[in-house]
Every structure is written in C-alpha cells, then in structure tokens.
NUTI-189736 format. One record per residue: residue number from 1; x, y, z of N, C-alpha, C in turn. Coordinates in Angstrom, 2 decimals. Each point is the difference from the previous one (the first is absolute). Layout:
N
<pt><zakol>NUM</zakol><n_east>X</n_east><n_north>Y</n_north><n_up>Z</n_up><ca_east>X</ca_east><ca_north>Y</ca_north><ca_up>Z</ca_up><c_east>X</c_east><c_north>Y</c_north><c_up>Z</c_up></pt>
...
This chain:
88
<pt><zakol>1</zakol><n_east>7.31</n_east><n_north>36.36</n_north><n_up>-41.38</n_up><ca_east>0.91</ca_east><ca_north>1.05</ca_north><ca_up>0.35</ca_up><c_east>0.54</c_east><c_north>0.63</c_north><c_up>-1.27</c_up></pt>
<pt><zakol>2</zakol><n_east>-0.02</n_east><n_north>1.33</n_north><n_up>-0.05</n_up><ca_east>0.58</ca_east><ca_north>0.72</ca_north><ca_up>-1.13</ca_up><c_east>1.47</c_east><c_north>0.28</c_north><c_up>0.29</c_up></pt>
<pt><zakol>3</zakol><n_east>0.82</n_east><n_north>-0.10</n_north><n_up>-1.03</n_up><ca_east>1.42</ca_east><ca_north>0.24</ca_north><ca_up>0.18</ca_up><c_east>0.51</c_east><c_north>0.81</c_north><c_up>-1.18</c_up></pt>
<pt><zakol>4</zakol><n_east>0.77</n_east><n_north>1.05</n_north><n_up>0.29</n_up><ca_east>0.57</ca_east><ca_north>0.83</ca_north><ca_up>-1.05</ca_up><c_east>1.48</c_east><c_north>0.18</c_north><c_up>0.22</c_up></pt>
<pt><zakol>5</zakol><n_east>0.76</n_east><n_north>-0.19</n_north><n_up>-1.05</n_up><ca_east>1.43</ca_east><ca_north>0.31</ca_north><ca_up>0.02</ca_up><c_east>0.13</c_east><c_north>1.37</c_north><c_up>-0.65</c_up></pt>
<pt><zakol>6</zakol><n_east>0.45</n_east><n_north>0.98</n_north><n_up>0.74</n_up><ca_east>0.06</ca_east><ca_north>1.37</ca_north><ca_up>-0.49</ca_up><c_east>1.47</c_east><c_north>0.37</c_north><c_up>-0.21</c_up></pt>
<pt><zakol>7</zakol><n_east>0.31</n_east><n_north>0.50</n_north><n_up>-1.23</n_up><ca_east>1.37</ca_east><ca_north>0.35</ca_north><ca_up>-0.32</ca_up><c_east>0.15</c_east><c_north>1.40</c_north><c_up>-0.59</c_up></pt>
<pt><zakol>8</zakol><n_east>-1.07</n_east><n_north>0.75</n_north><n_up>-0.07</n_up><ca_east>0.11</ca_east><ca_north>1.34</ca_north><ca_up>-0.56</ca_up><c_east>-0.76</c_east><c_north>1.01</c_north><c_up>0.85</c_up></pt>
<pt><zakol>9</zakol><n_east>-0.03</n_east><n_north>1.23</n_north><n_up>-0.44</n_up><ca_east>-0.59</ca_east><ca_north>1.06</ca_north><ca_up>0.80</ca_up><c_east>-1.40</c_east><c_north>0.40</c_north><c_up>-0.45</c_up></pt>
<pt><zakol>10</zakol><n_east>-0.76</n_east><n_north>-0.93</n_north><n_up>-0.53</n_up><ca_east>-1.39</ca_east><ca_north>0.28</ca_north><ca_up>-0.34</ca_up><c_east>-0.91</c_east><c_north>-0.43</c_north><c_up>1.15</c_up></pt>
<pt><zakol>11</zakol><n_east>-1.20</n_east><n_north>0.53</n_north><n_up>0.03</n_up><ca_east>-0.98</ca_east><ca_north>-0.42</ca_north><ca_up>1.01</ca_up><c_east>-0.48</c_east><c_north>-1.41</c_north><c_up>-0.35</c_up></pt>
<pt><zakol>12</zakol><n_east>-0.06</n_east><n_north>-0.86</n_north><n_up>1.00</n_up><ca_east>-0.43</ca_east><ca_north>-1.38</ca_north><ca_up>-0.21</ca_up><c_east>-1.20</c_east><c_north>-0.30</c_north><c_up>0.90</c_up></pt>
<pt><zakol>13</zakol><n_east>-1.12</n_east><n_north>-0.37</n_north><n_up>-0.62</n_up><ca_east>-1.15</ca_east><ca_north>-0.46</ca_north><ca_up>0.76</ca_up><c_east>0.17</c_east><c_north>-1.50</c_north><c_up>0.21</c_up></pt>
<pt><zakol>14</zakol><n_east>0.28</n_east><n_north>-0.37</n_north><n_up>1.24</n_up><ca_east>0.27</ca_east><ca_north>-1.40</ca_north><ca_up>0.32</ca_up><c_east>-1.29</c_east><c_north>-0.78</c_north><c_up>0.15</c_up></pt>
<pt><zakol>15</zakol><n_east>-1.02</n_east><n_north>0.63</n_north><n_up>0.60</n_up><ca_east>-1.26</ca_east><ca_north>-0.68</ca_north><ca_up>0.28</ca_up><c_east>-1.12</c_east><c_north>1.02</c_north><c_up>0.08</c_up></pt>
<pt><zakol>16</zakol><n_east>-1.15</n_east><n_north>-0.36</n_north><n_up>-0.51</n_up><ca_east>-1.20</ca_east><ca_north>0.83</ca_north><ca_up>0.13</ca_up><c_east>-0.93</c_east><c_north>-0.68</c_north><c_up>0.98</c_up></pt>
<pt><zakol>17</zakol><n_east>-0.53</n_east><n_north>0.78</n_north><n_up>0.94</n_up><ca_east>-0.92</ca_east><ca_north>-0.54</ca_north><ca_up>0.98</ca_up><c_east>0.65</c_east><c_north>-0.14</c_north><c_up>1.37</c_up></pt>
<pt><zakol>18</zakol><n_east>-0.78</n_east><n_north>-0.52</n_north><n_up>0.92</n_up><ca_east>0.45</ca_east><ca_north>-0.15</ca_north><ca_up>1.38</ca_up><c_east>1.23</c_east><c_north>-0.90</c_north><c_up>0.09</c_up></pt>
<pt><zakol>19</zakol><n_east>0.93</n_east><n_north>0.38</n_north><n_up>0.86</n_up><ca_east>1.24</ca_east><ca_north>-0.76</ca_north><ca_up>0.17</ca_up><c_east>0.41</c_east><c_north>0.04</c_north><c_up>1.47</c_up></pt>
<pt><zakol>20</zakol><n_east>-0.01</n_east><n_north>-1.14</n_north><n_up>0.69</n_up><ca_east>0.34</ca_east><ca_north>0.00</ca_north><ca_up>1.42</ca_up><c_east>1.49</c_east><c_north>0.13</c_north><c_up>0.28</c_up></pt>
<pt><zakol>21</zakol><n_east>0.87</n_east><n_north>-0.42</n_north><n_up>-0.94</n_up><ca_east>1.44</ca_east><ca_north>0.03</ca_north><ca_up>0.30</ca_up><c_east>0.82</c_east><c_north>0.20</c_north><c_up>-1.26</c_up></pt>
<pt><zakol>22</zakol><n_east>1.02</n_east><n_north>0.88</n_north><n_up>0.11</n_up><ca_east>0.93</ca_east><ca_north>0.27</ca_north><ca_up>-1.10</ca_up><c_east>1.42</c_east><c_north>-0.16</c_north><c_up>0.54</c_up></pt>
<pt><zakol>23</zakol><n_east>0.84</n_east><n_north>-0.68</n_north><n_up>-0.76</n_up><ca_east>1.41</ca_east><ca_north>-0.14</ca_north><ca_up>0.34</ca_up><c_east>0.83</c_east><c_north>0.57</c_north><c_up>-1.15</c_up></pt>
<pt><zakol>24</zakol><n_east>0.92</n_east><n_north>0.91</n_north><n_up>0.33</n_up><ca_east>0.91</ca_east><ca_north>0.57</ca_north><ca_up>-0.99</ca_up><c_east>1.41</c_east><c_north>-0.46</c_north><c_up>0.37</c_up></pt>
<pt><zakol>25</zakol><n_east>0.66</n_east><n_north>-0.66</n_north><n_up>-0.96</n_up><ca_east>1.36</ca_east><ca_north>-0.46</ca_north><ca_up>0.21</ca_up><c_east>0.93</c_east><c_north>0.75</c_north><c_up>-0.94</c_up></pt>
<pt><zakol>26</zakol><n_east>1.09</n_east><n_north>0.53</n_north><n_up>0.54</n_up><ca_east>0.96</ca_east><ca_north>0.75</ca_north><ca_up>-0.79</ca_up><c_east>1.11</c_east><c_north>-0.97</c_north><c_up>-0.43</c_up></pt>
<pt><zakol>27</zakol><n_east>0.12</n_east><n_north>-0.23</n_north><n_up>-1.31</n_up><ca_east>0.96</ca_east><ca_north>-0.96</ca_north><ca_up>-0.53</ca_up><c_east>1.34</c_east><c_north>0.63</c_north><c_up>-0.38</c_up></pt>
<pt><zakol>28</zakol><n_east>0.02</n_east><n_north>1.32</n_north><n_up>-0.14</n_up><ca_east>1.23</ca_east><ca_north>0.75</ca_north><ca_up>-0.28</ca_up><c_east>-0.13</c_east><c_north>1.36</c_north><c_up>0.66</c_up></pt>
<pt><zakol>29</zakol><n_east>1.12</n_east><n_north>0.50</n_north><n_up>0.52</n_up><ca_east>-0.02</ca_east><ca_north>1.30</ca_north><ca_up>0.68</ca_up><c_east>-0.57</c_east><c_north>1.07</c_north><c_up>-0.93</c_up></pt>
<pt><zakol>30</zakol><n_east>-0.71</n_east><n_north>0.94</n_north><n_up>0.57</n_up><ca_east>-0.68</ca_east><ca_north>1.05</ca_north><ca_up>-0.78</ca_up><c_east>0.32</c_east><c_north>1.35</c_north><c_up>0.62</c_up></pt>
<pt><zakol>31</zakol><n_east>0.53</n_east><n_north>0.91</n_north><n_up>-0.81</n_up><ca_east>0.19</ca_east><ca_north>1.37</ca_north><ca_up>0.45</ca_up><c_east>-1.18</c_east><c_north>0.78</c_north><c_up>-0.53</c_up></pt>
<pt><zakol>32</zakol><n_east>-0.95</n_east><n_north>0.25</n_north><n_up>0.86</n_up><ca_east>-1.25</ca_east><ca_north>0.65</ca_north><ca_up>-0.37</ca_up><c_east>-1.08</c_east><c_north>-0.47</c_north><c_up>0.95</c_up></pt>
<pt><zakol>33</zakol><n_east>-1.24</n_east><n_north>-0.01</n_north><n_up>-0.48</n_up><ca_east>-1.06</ca_east><ca_north>-0.44</ca_north><ca_up>0.90</ca_up><c_east>-1.04</c_east><c_north>-0.85</c_north><c_up>-0.72</c_up></pt>
<pt><zakol>34</zakol><n_east>-0.76</n_east><n_north>-0.69</n_north><n_up>0.82</n_up><ca_east>-1.12</ca_east><ca_north>-0.82</ca_north><ca_up>-0.47</ca_up><c_east>-1.24</c_east><c_north>0.51</c_north><c_up>0.71</c_up></pt>
<pt><zakol>35</zakol><n_east>-1.01</n_east><n_north>0.39</n_north><n_up>-0.78</n_up><ca_east>-1.27</ca_east><ca_north>0.44</ca_north><ca_up>0.58</ca_up><c_east>-0.98</c_east><c_north>-1.17</c_north><c_up>0.00</c_up></pt>
<pt><zakol>36</zakol><n_east>-0.68</n_east><n_north>-0.18</n_north><n_up>1.12</n_up><ca_east>-0.99</ca_east><ca_north>-1.06</ca_north><ca_up>0.14</ca_up><c_east>-1.36</c_east><c_north>0.67</c_north><c_up>0.19</c_up></pt>
<pt><zakol>37</zakol><n_east>-0.95</n_east><n_north>-0.34</n_north><n_up>-0.87</n_up><ca_east>-1.29</ca_east><ca_north>0.70</ca_north><ca_up>-0.05</ca_up><c_east>-1.15</c_east><c_north>-1.00</c_north><c_up>0.14</c_up></pt>
<pt><zakol>38</zakol><n_east>-0.98</n_east><n_north>0.35</n_north><n_up>0.83</n_up><ca_east>-1.24</ca_east><ca_north>-0.76</ca_north><ca_up>0.09</ca_up><c_east>-0.93</c_east><c_north>0.56</c_north><c_up>-1.05</c_up></pt>
<pt><zakol>39</zakol><n_east>-0.02</n_east><n_north>-0.63</n_north><n_up>-1.17</n_up><ca_east>-0.81</ca_east><ca_north>0.48</ca_north><ca_up>-1.11</ca_up><c_east>0.61</c_east><c_north>-0.45</c_north><c_up>-1.31</c_up></pt>
<pt><zakol>40</zakol><n_east>-0.64</n_east><n_north>0.36</n_north><n_up>-1.10</n_up><ca_east>0.49</ca_east><ca_north>-0.37</ca_north><ca_up>-1.32</ca_up><c_east>0.25</c_east><c_north>1.22</c_north><c_up>-0.89</c_up></pt>
<pt><zakol>41</zakol><n_east>-0.01</n_east><n_north>1.18</n_north><n_up>0.62</n_up><ca_east>0.32</ca_east><ca_north>1.21</ca_north><ca_up>-0.75</ca_up><c_east>0.69</c_east><c_north>0.98</c_north><c_up>0.94</c_up></pt>
<pt><zakol>42</zakol><n_east>0.54</n_east><n_north>1.04</n_north><n_up>-0.58</n_up><ca_east>0.65</ca_east><ca_north>1.03</ca_north><ca_up>0.81</ca_up><c_east>1.47</c_east><c_north>-0.29</c_north><c_up>0.26</c_up></pt>
<pt><zakol>43</zakol><n_east>0.68</n_east><n_north>1.00</n_north><n_up>0.58</n_up><ca_east>1.43</ca_east><ca_north>-0.11</ca_north><ca_up>0.26</ca_up><c_east>0.37</c_east><c_north>0.39</c_north><c_up>1.43</c_up></pt>
<pt><zakol>44</zakol><n_east>-0.99</n_east><n_north>0.30</n_north><n_up>0.83</n_up><ca_east>0.27</ca_east><ca_north>0.39</ca_north><ca_up>1.38</ca_up><c_east>0.03</c_east><c_north>-1.24</c_north><c_up>0.89</c_up></pt>
<pt><zakol>45</zakol><n_east>1.14</n_east><n_north>-0.20</n_north><n_up>0.64</n_up><ca_east>0.16</ca_east><ca_north>-1.18</ca_north><ca_up>0.86</ca_up><c_east>-0.84</c_east><c_north>0.18</c_north><c_up>1.26</c_up></pt>
<pt><zakol>46</zakol><n_east>-1.01</n_east><n_north>-0.84</n_north><n_up>0.18</n_up><ca_east>-0.83</ca_east><ca_north>0.10</ca_north><ca_up>1.19</ca_up><c_east>0.24</c_east><c_north>-1.15</c_north><c_up>0.97</c_up></pt>
<pt><zakol>47</zakol><n_east>0.82</n_east><n_north>-0.97</n_north><n_up>-0.40</n_up><ca_east>0.35</ca_east><ca_north>-1.10</ca_north><ca_up>0.89</ca_up><c_east>1.44</c_east><c_north>0.18</c_north><c_up>0.49</c_up></pt>
<pt><zakol>48</zakol><n_east>0.93</n_east><n_north>0.18</n_north><n_up>-0.94</n_up><ca_east>1.41</ca_east><ca_north>0.13</ca_north><ca_up>0.40</ca_up><c_east>0.83</c_east><c_north>0.59</c_north><c_up>-1.13</c_up></pt>
<pt><zakol>49</zakol><n_east>1.10</n_east><n_north>0.62</n_north><n_up>0.38</n_up><ca_east>1.07</ca_east><ca_north>0.34</ca_north><ca_up>-0.92</ca_up><c_east>1.26</c_east><c_north>-0.63</c_north><c_up>0.56</c_up></pt>
<pt><zakol>50</zakol><n_east>0.58</n_east><n_north>-0.92</n_north><n_up>-0.76</n_up><ca_east>1.22</ca_east><ca_north>-0.69</ca_north><ca_up>0.41</ca_up><c_east>1.16</c_east><c_north>0.72</c_north><c_up>-0.69</c_up></pt>
<pt><zakol>51</zakol><n_east>0.93</n_east><n_north>0.52</n_north><n_up>0.79</n_up><ca_east>1.09</ca_east><ca_north>0.80</ca_north><ca_up>-0.55</ca_up><c_east>1.33</c_east><c_north>-0.75</c_north><c_up>0.09</c_up></pt>
<pt><zakol>52</zakol><n_east>0.72</n_east><n_north>-0.06</n_north><n_up>-1.13</n_up><ca_east>1.32</ca_east><ca_north>-0.63</ca_north><ca_up>-0.11</ca_up><c_east>0.06</c_east><c_north>-1.39</c_north><c_up>0.65</c_up></pt>
<pt><zakol>53</zakol><n_east>-0.87</n_east><n_north>-0.92</n_north><n_up>-0.40</n_up><ca_east>0.01</ca_east><ca_north>-1.33</ca_north><ca_up>0.62</ca_up><c_east>1.25</c_east><c_north>-0.80</c_north><c_up>-0.40</c_up></pt>
<pt><zakol>54</zakol><n_east>0.47</n_east><n_north>-0.82</n_north><n_up>0.92</n_up><ca_east>1.17</ca_east><ca_north>-0.82</ca_north><ca_up>-0.28</ca_up><c_east>-0.43</c_east><c_north>-1.38</c_north><c_up>-0.49</c_up></pt>
<pt><zakol>55</zakol><n_east>0.90</n_east><n_north>-0.67</n_north><n_up>-0.69</n_up><ca_east>-0.29</ca_east><ca_north>-1.32</ca_north><ca_up>-0.54</ca_up><c_east>-0.36</c_east><c_north>-0.96</c_north><c_up>1.14</c_up></pt>
<pt><zakol>56</zakol><n_east>-1.02</n_east><n_north>-0.80</n_north><n_up>-0.22</n_up><ca_east>-0.46</ca_east><ca_north>-0.96</ca_north><ca_up>0.99</ca_up><c_east>-1.06</c_east><c_north>0.53</c_north><c_up>0.95</c_up></pt>
<pt><zakol>57</zakol><n_east>-0.29</n_east><n_north>1.29</n_north><n_up>-0.06</n_up><ca_east>-1.03</ca_east><ca_north>0.56</ca_north><ca_up>0.87</ca_up><c_east>-1.36</c_east><c_north>-0.55</c_north><c_up>-0.37</c_up></pt>
<pt><zakol>58</zakol><n_east>-0.82</n_east><n_north>-0.27</n_north><n_up>1.01</n_up><ca_east>-1.36</ca_east><ca_north>-0.49</ca_north><ca_up>-0.21</ca_up><c_east>-0.95</c_east><c_north>0.87</c_north><c_up>0.81</c_up></pt>
<pt><zakol>59</zakol><n_east>-1.06</n_east><n_north>0.49</n_north><n_up>-0.64</n_up><ca_east>-0.98</ca_east><ca_north>0.87</ca_north><ca_up>0.65</ca_up><c_east>-1.37</c_east><c_north>-0.65</c_north><c_up>-0.10</c_up></pt>
<pt><zakol>60</zakol><n_east>-0.76</n_east><n_north>0.04</n_north><n_up>1.09</n_up><ca_east>-1.35</ca_east><ca_north>-0.56</ca_north><ca_up>0.03</ca_up><c_east>-1.01</c_east><c_north>1.10</c_north><c_up>0.30</c_up></pt>
<pt><zakol>61</zakol><n_east>-1.10</n_east><n_north>0.00</n_north><n_up>-0.72</n_up><ca_east>-1.08</ca_east><ca_north>0.96</ca_north><ca_up>0.20</ca_up><c_east>-1.32</c_east><c_north>-0.76</c_north><c_up>0.02</c_up></pt>
<pt><zakol>62</zakol><n_east>-0.99</n_east><n_north>0.56</n_north><n_up>0.69</n_up><ca_east>-1.25</ca_east><ca_north>-0.72</ca_north><ca_up>0.25</ca_up><c_east>-1.22</c_east><c_north>0.84</c_north><c_up>-0.36</c_up></pt>
<pt><zakol>63</zakol><n_east>-1.09</n_east><n_north>-0.68</n_north><n_up>-0.37</n_up><ca_east>-1.34</ca_east><ca_north>0.58</ca_north><ca_up>-0.14</ca_up><c_east>-0.13</c_east><c_north>1.09</c_north><c_up>-1.05</c_up></pt>
<pt><zakol>64</zakol><n_east>0.24</n_east><n_north>-0.36</n_north><n_up>-1.25</n_up><ca_east>-0.25</ca_east><ca_north>0.91</ca_north><ca_up>-1.11</ca_up><c_east>-1.47</c_east><c_north>-0.13</c_north><c_up>-0.39</c_up></pt>
<pt><zakol>65</zakol><n_east>-0.67</n_east><n_north>1.10</n_north><n_up>-0.20</n_up><ca_east>-1.44</ca_east><ca_north>-0.01</ca_north><ca_up>-0.26</ca_up><c_east>-0.35</c_east><c_north>-0.10</c_north><c_up>-1.48</c_up></pt>
<pt><zakol>66</zakol><n_east>0.74</n_east><n_north>0.69</n_north><n_up>-0.87</n_up><ca_east>-0.42</ca_east><ca_north>0.08</ca_north><ca_up>-1.40</ca_up><c_east>1.00</c_east><c_north>-0.55</c_north><c_up>-1.01</c_up></pt>
<pt><zakol>67</zakol><n_east>1.20</n_east><n_north>-0.31</n_north><n_up>0.41</n_up><ca_east>1.00</ca_east><ca_north>-0.53</ca_north><ca_up>-0.92</ca_up><c_east>1.40</c_east><c_north>0.30</c_north><c_up>0.48</c_up></pt>
<pt><zakol>68</zakol><n_east>0.98</n_east><n_north>-0.51</n_north><n_up>-0.74</n_up><ca_east>1.40</ca_east><ca_north>0.21</ca_north><ca_up>0.34</ca_up><c_east>0.70</c_east><c_north>0.60</c_north><c_up>-1.21</c_up></pt>
<pt><zakol>69</zakol><n_east>0.58</n_east><n_north>1.18</n_north><n_up>0.18</n_up><ca_east>0.73</ca_east><ca_north>0.70</ca_north><ca_up>-1.04</ca_up><c_east>1.38</c_east><c_north>0.34</c_north><c_up>0.55</c_up></pt>
<pt><zakol>70</zakol><n_east>1.04</n_east><n_north>-0.28</n_north><n_up>-0.79</n_up><ca_east>1.38</ca_east><ca_north>0.26</ca_north><ca_up>0.42</ca_up><c_east>0.68</c_east><c_north>0.83</c_north><c_up>-1.07</c_up></pt>
<pt><zakol>71</zakol><n_east>0.73</n_east><n_north>1.05</n_north><n_up>0.44</n_up><ca_east>0.74</ca_east><ca_north>0.85</ca_north><ca_up>-0.92</ca_up><c_east>1.43</c_east><c_north>0.13</c_north><c_up>0.51</c_up></pt>
<pt><zakol>72</zakol><n_east>0.96</n_east><n_north>-0.43</n_north><n_up>-0.81</n_up><ca_east>1.41</ca_east><ca_north>0.18</ca_north><ca_up>0.33</ca_up><c_east>0.49</c_east><c_north>1.26</c_north><c_up>-0.72</c_up></pt>
<pt><zakol>73</zakol><n_east>0.88</n_east><n_north>0.75</n_north><n_up>0.66</n_up><ca_east>0.46</ca_east><ca_north>1.28</ca_north><ca_up>-0.57</ca_up><c_east>1.10</c_east><c_north>-0.18</c_north><c_up>-1.04</c_up></pt>
<pt><zakol>74</zakol><n_east>0.57</n_east><n_north>-1.20</n_north><n_up>-0.09</n_up><ca_east>1.08</ca_east><ca_north>-0.26</ca_north><ca_up>-0.94</ca_up><c_east>0.02</c_east><c_north>-1.49</c_north><c_up>-0.35</c_up></pt>
<pt><zakol>75</zakol><n_east>0.90</n_east><n_north>-0.39</n_north><n_up>-0.87</n_up><ca_east>0.16</ca_east><ca_north>-1.41</ca_north><ca_up>-0.33</ca_up><c_east>0.24</c_east><c_north>-0.79</c_north><c_up>1.28</c_up></pt>
<pt><zakol>76</zakol><n_east>-0.64</n_east><n_north>-1.15</n_north><n_up>0.11</n_up><ca_east>0.06</ca_east><ca_north>-0.76</ca_north><ca_up>1.25</ca_up><c_east>-0.10</c_east><c_north>-1.48</c_north><c_up>-0.28</c_up></pt>
<pt><zakol>77</zakol><n_east>0.06</n_east><n_north>-0.78</n_north><n_up>1.06</n_up><ca_east>-0.25</ca_east><ca_north>-1.44</ca_north><ca_up>-0.08</ca_up><c_east>-0.71</c_east><c_north>-0.38</c_north><c_up>1.30</c_up></pt>
<pt><zakol>78</zakol><n_east>-1.34</n_east><n_north>0.04</n_north><n_up>-0.03</n_up><ca_east>-0.80</ca_east><ca_north>-0.34</ca_north><ca_up>1.17</ca_up><c_east>-1.08</c_east><c_north>-1.01</c_north><c_up>-0.37</c_up></pt>
<pt><zakol>79</zakol><n_east>-0.41</n_east><n_north>-0.76</n_north><n_up>0.98</n_up><ca_east>-1.09</ca_east><ca_north>-0.95</ca_north><ca_up>-0.18</ca_up><c_east>-1.12</c_east><c_north>0.39</c_north><c_up>0.95</c_up></pt>
<pt><zakol>80</zakol><n_east>-1.22</n_east><n_north>0.09</n_north><n_up>-0.53</n_up><ca_east>-1.16</ca_east><ca_north>0.35</ca_north><ca_up>0.82</ca_up><c_east>-0.97</c_east><c_north>-1.17</c_north><c_up>-0.05</c_up></pt>
<pt><zakol>81</zakol><n_east>-0.34</n_east><n_north>-0.52</n_north><n_up>1.18</n_up><ca_east>-0.97</ca_east><ca_north>-1.10</ca_north><ca_up>0.12</ca_up><c_east>-1.22</c_east><c_north>0.53</c_north><c_up>0.74</c_up></pt>
<pt><zakol>82</zakol><n_east>-1.19</n_east><n_north>-0.25</n_north><n_up>-0.53</n_up><ca_east>-1.22</ca_east><ca_north>0.51</ca_north><ca_up>0.61</ca_up><c_east>-1.06</c_east><c_north>-1.10</c_north><c_up>0.06</c_up></pt>
<pt><zakol>83</zakol><n_east>-0.51</n_east><n_north>-0.25</n_north><n_up>1.18</n_up><ca_east>-1.10</ca_east><ca_north>-0.95</ca_north><ca_up>0.17</ca_up><c_east>-1.30</c_east><c_north>0.69</c_north><c_up>-0.38</c_up></pt>
<pt><zakol>84</zakol><n_east>-0.87</n_east><n_north>-0.71</n_north><n_up>-0.67</n_up><ca_east>-1.28</ca_east><ca_north>0.60</ca_north><ca_up>-0.38</ca_up><c_east>-1.11</c_east><c_north>-0.51</c_north><c_up>0.91</c_up></pt>
<pt><zakol>85</zakol><n_east>-1.05</n_east><n_north>0.78</n_north><n_up>0.09</n_up><ca_east>-1.18</ca_east><ca_north>-0.41</ca_north><ca_up>0.77</ca_up><c_east>0.09</c_east><c_north>0.34</c_north><c_up>1.46</c_up></pt>
<pt><zakol>86</zakol><n_east>-0.90</n_east><n_north>-0.64</n_north><n_up>0.76</n_up><ca_east>-0.06</ca_east><ca_north>0.23</ca_north><ca_up>1.44</ca_up><c_east>0.09</c_east><c_north>-1.33</c_north><c_up>0.73</c_up></pt>
<pt><zakol>87</zakol><n_east>0.24</n_east><n_north>0.06</n_north><n_up>1.29</n_up><ca_east>-0.01</ca_east><ca_north>-1.19</ca_north><ca_up>0.80</ca_up><c_east>1.30</c_east><c_north>-0.77</c_north><c_up>0.05</c_up></pt>
<pt><zakol>88</zakol><n_east>1.10</n_east><n_north>0.61</n_north><n_up>-0.42</n_up><ca_east>1.30</ca_east><ca_north>-0.68</ca_north><ca_up>0.04</ca_up><c_east>0.64</c_east><c_north>0.19</c_north><c_up>1.33</c_up></pt>
C-alpha cells in the first residue's frame, strides 16, 4: 500500500499503475479544494473535487486505471492511502 502525507499545494503522485482503492483522510480543516485524478499527469479532476473538507472527513474512491494524483489548492494536512495492483 502506498501512503502519502500531503501538507502543501503541489501535485502529488501517490501511486503509478492500477489501484483498486484510495482513501483520503483530512487531518486538518481545509478552506479550498482537493482534486483527485486517475493518472500521473494533468490538473483536471476526473474522479472528484473535494471542496472545503472538515477535519476527520474520510473519502473512498475505487478503480483507478493508471495512477493516483492528488492536488490540494492550498496548504493542507491530508493522508492518502492507495492499494496497488488488482484483486483486492
């Protein structure tokens, strides 16, 4: 399982390749948004845009084909966990 602690507003490639499940946990309230992308490039959210999440929020997403990329619009404190491979 790949795990990333994200604290800034840069694009973060959490995992490359197929991913059956992604969990995003918000550790501190965020005024802004988090883009969730199926891929390892680009900035267009094709899975989800999470807007103004509150502390303790947990989001689950399924069946990423090419990778997991997360972009926060501002300083943040989130944890992204991604399972790799298939058959989970």
